[in-house]
C-alpha positions as a printed Julia matrix, in Angstrom:
134×3 Matrix{Float64}:
 32.33  25.93  61.76
 33.9   29.4   61.73
 37.25  27.91  62.76
 37.04  25.46  59.87
 36.25  28.22  57.35
 39.05  30.36  58.79
 41.58  27.51  58.56
 40.57  26.67  54.98
 40.74  30.35  54.02
 44.13  30.74  55.66
 45.51  27.64  53.9
 44.15  28.8   50.53
 45.64  32.27  50.99
 49.01  30.81  52.04
 49.09  28.44  49.05
 48.29  31.23  46.59
 50.8   33.58  48.22
 53.71  31.09  48.19
 52.91  29.26  44.93
 55.2   31.45  42.74
 58.1   30.82  45.14
 57.5   27.06  45.12
 57.28  26.91  41.31
 60.43  29.05  40.92
 62.34  26.75  43.29
 61.25  23.61  41.4
 62.09  25.2   38.04
 65.56  26.36  39.16
 66.27  22.97  40.72
 65.42  21.24  37.41
 67.64  23.68  35.51
 70.59  23.13  37.87
 70.32  19.33  37.57
 69.69  19.02  33.82
 71.26  22.0   32.05
 74.09  21.58  29.55
 77.23  23.64  30.03
 79.77  24.83  27.52
 82.64  27.28  27.74
 83.27  29.87  25.07
 86.81  29.28  23.86
 89.04  32.07  22.52
 86.99  35.05  23.68
 88.82  37.42  21.33
 87.3   35.84  18.17
 83.8   36.21  16.69
 81.93  32.91  16.97
 78.58  31.44  16.0
 77.56  29.14  18.85
 74.8   26.59  18.2
 72.88  25.08  21.1
 71.01  21.87  20.27
 68.05  20.1   21.87
 69.84  16.76  22.28
 68.55  16.52  25.86
 64.93  16.13  24.69
 65.46  13.1   22.49
 64.23  12.67  18.93
 60.55  12.18  19.74
 59.97  15.4   21.65
 59.47  18.93  20.43
 61.06  21.9   22.11
 58.66  24.45  23.53
 61.14  26.76  25.21
 64.74  27.44  26.16
 66.5   28.93  29.16
 70.07  30.2   28.85
 72.28  31.42  31.7
 75.59  33.09  30.85
 78.16  33.55  33.6
 81.8   34.53  33.79
 84.11  37.5   33.81
 85.18  39.7   30.89
 87.94  42.26  30.52
 86.42  44.27  27.69
 83.0   44.2   26.09
 81.19  41.82  23.75
 77.9   41.73  21.9
 75.63  38.71  21.71
 73.04  38.41  18.97
 70.63  35.54  19.51
 69.34  33.8   16.39
 70.75  36.41  14.02
 68.8   35.1   11.0
 65.38  35.27  12.7
 62.89  38.08  13.28
 63.0   37.21  16.99
 66.7   38.14  17.11
 67.83  39.95  20.26
 71.02  41.87  21.0
 72.75  41.86  24.39
 75.84  43.83  25.4
 78.21  42.17  27.88
 80.18  44.82  29.74
 83.57  44.44  31.37
 83.32  42.75  34.76
 81.23  39.9   36.14
 78.68  38.38  33.74
 75.33  37.02  34.96
 72.72  37.1   32.18
 69.59  34.98  31.81
 67.78  34.88  28.48
 65.28  32.59  26.81
 61.61  32.05  26.32
 59.33  30.14  23.98
 61.28  28.27  21.31
 60.08  25.44  19.08
 63.09  24.72  16.88
 65.71  22.05  17.54
 68.63  24.49  17.76
 69.33  28.01  19.01
 72.16  30.21  17.77
 74.19  32.86  19.55
 76.51  35.1   17.56
 79.31  36.16  19.94
 81.07  39.36  18.79
 83.93  40.55  21.0
 85.0   44.17  21.21
 88.42  44.79  22.77
 88.39  41.62  24.93
 91.75  41.13  26.61
 90.98  38.36  29.08
 88.17  36.49  30.77
 85.94  33.44  30.73
 82.37  32.82  29.67
 80.18  29.79  30.36
 76.81  29.09  28.8
 74.34  26.86  30.64
 71.21  25.99  28.7
 68.21  23.71  28.72
 65.51  23.16  26.15
 62.08  22.38  27.56
 59.7   20.01  25.81
 56.01  19.51  25.61
């Protein structure tokens, strides 16, 4: 009986300990398979980039968004997410490699990013995003 209790306790402890790792792996795997990708063209110009929830279909509501920006910049740029909203956030992209993850709860059908370059001379910037639905 003690062996049984020990084994059950050990399995429960192991499941609780590794659960965050398992969930993170499943979440990242879903993002890698289903995210949309776009490249920011002409990095030296200010742009308003609109991400849409077309991957959820018309009958589903968005409940969140995950955005992953990657690339390389020679110079700096500022990103302002949803500039017209109270939930607006500002991010500074410094010269060098870019690897920025942003997002969170979001219930609207589109998400805006205002890209504002400052002395950009060269580079590339990709935006991968996925809306999540209820």
